[in-house]
C-alpha positions in Angstrom: 91.1 71.8 4.2 87.7 70.6 3.0 88.9 70.9 -0.6 92.2 69.1 0.1 90.4 66.2 1.9 87.8 65.9 -0.8 90.5 65.8 -3.5 92.6 63.2 -1.6 89.5 61.1 -1.2 88.8 61.3 -4.9 92.3 60.2 -5.6 91.8 57.1 -3.4 94.6 58.0 -1.0 94.3 57.6 2.7 93.9 61.0 4.4 95.9 60.0 7.4 99.0 59.4 5.2 98.6 62.9 3.7 97.9 65.0 6.8 100.7 67.4 6.1 99.3 67.9 2.6 95.9 68.7 4.0 97.3 71.2 6.5 99.5 72.9 3.9 96.6 73.1 1.4 94.4 74.6 4.1 97.1 77.2 4.8 97.3 78.1 1.1 93.5 78.5 1.0 93.7 80.7 4.1 96.4 82.9 2.6 94.3 83.2 -0.6 91.3 84.3 1.5 93.5 86.9 3.3 95.0 88.1 0.0 91.6 88.6 -1.5 90.0 90.2 1.6 92.9 92.6 2.1 92.7 93.9 -1.4 96.2 92.8 -2.4 94.9 90.7 -5.3 92.7 93.6 -6.5 95.6 96.0 -6.4 97.5 93.6 -8.7 94.6 93.0 -11.1 93.2 96.6 -11.0 95.2 98.0 -13.9 94.1 95.2 -16.1 90.4 95.6 -15.0 90.5 99.3 -15.8 91.8 98.6 -19.3 88.7 96.4 -19.8 86.3 99.1 -18.4 85.4 97.1 -15.3 84.6 99.1 -12.2 86.8 98.0 -9.3 84.2 98.9 -6.8 81.9 96.2 -8.2 84.6 93.6 -7.9 85.4 94.7 -4.3 81.7 94.4 -3.2 81.1 91.1 -4.9 84.1 89.5 -3.2 82.9 90.4 0.3 80.3 87.7 0.2 81.2 85.0 2.7 79.9 82.1 0.5 81.9 83.2 -2.5 85.0 83.4 -0.4 84.4 80.0 1.0 84.0 78.5 -2.4 87.2 80.2 -3.6 89.1 78.8 -0.5 87.8 75.3 -1.2 88.8 75.5 -4.9 92.3 76.8 -3.9 92.7 73.8 -1.5 91.6 71.4 -4.2 93.9 73.0 -6.8 97.0 73.0 -4.5 96.3 69.4 -3.5 95.8 68.4 -7.1 99.0 70.1 -8.2 101.0 68.3 -5.4 99.5 64.9 -6.3 100.2 65.4 -10.0 103.8 66.3 -9.4 104.3 63.5 -6.9 102.9 61.0 -9.4 105.2 62.2 -12.2 108.2 62.1 -9.9 107.3 58.5 -8.9 106.9 57.5 -12.6 110.2 59.1 -13.5 112.0 57.4 -10.6 110.5 54.0 -11.5 111.5 54.4 -15.2 115.1 55.4 -14.3 115.4 52.5 -11.8 114.1 50.1 -14.4 116.4 51.4 -17.1 119.3 51.2 -14.7 118.6 47.5 -14.0 118.2 46.7 -17.6 121.7 47.7 -18.5 
């Protein structure tokens, strides 16, 4: 949620208006945290890591650090918020263009 709030503040949008976005981005970050800690992500990536001669034990041990996981969760929250804002802005632009072209005819 910290990443989502900071990204909304950077965009210049009122946080109160986007409270559902903050909550949903926080949930996405929590699910990413759970996915990494449970090893699901590693089991998906492990075959590719083994092809690159990377030891999966090193990856598992480095992801157990609390601060690293917190940083990943903040980045996921910022990314999901940024993705939503980008798509929302494009939809508004397309809607505005189509309404303007409809009134011009």
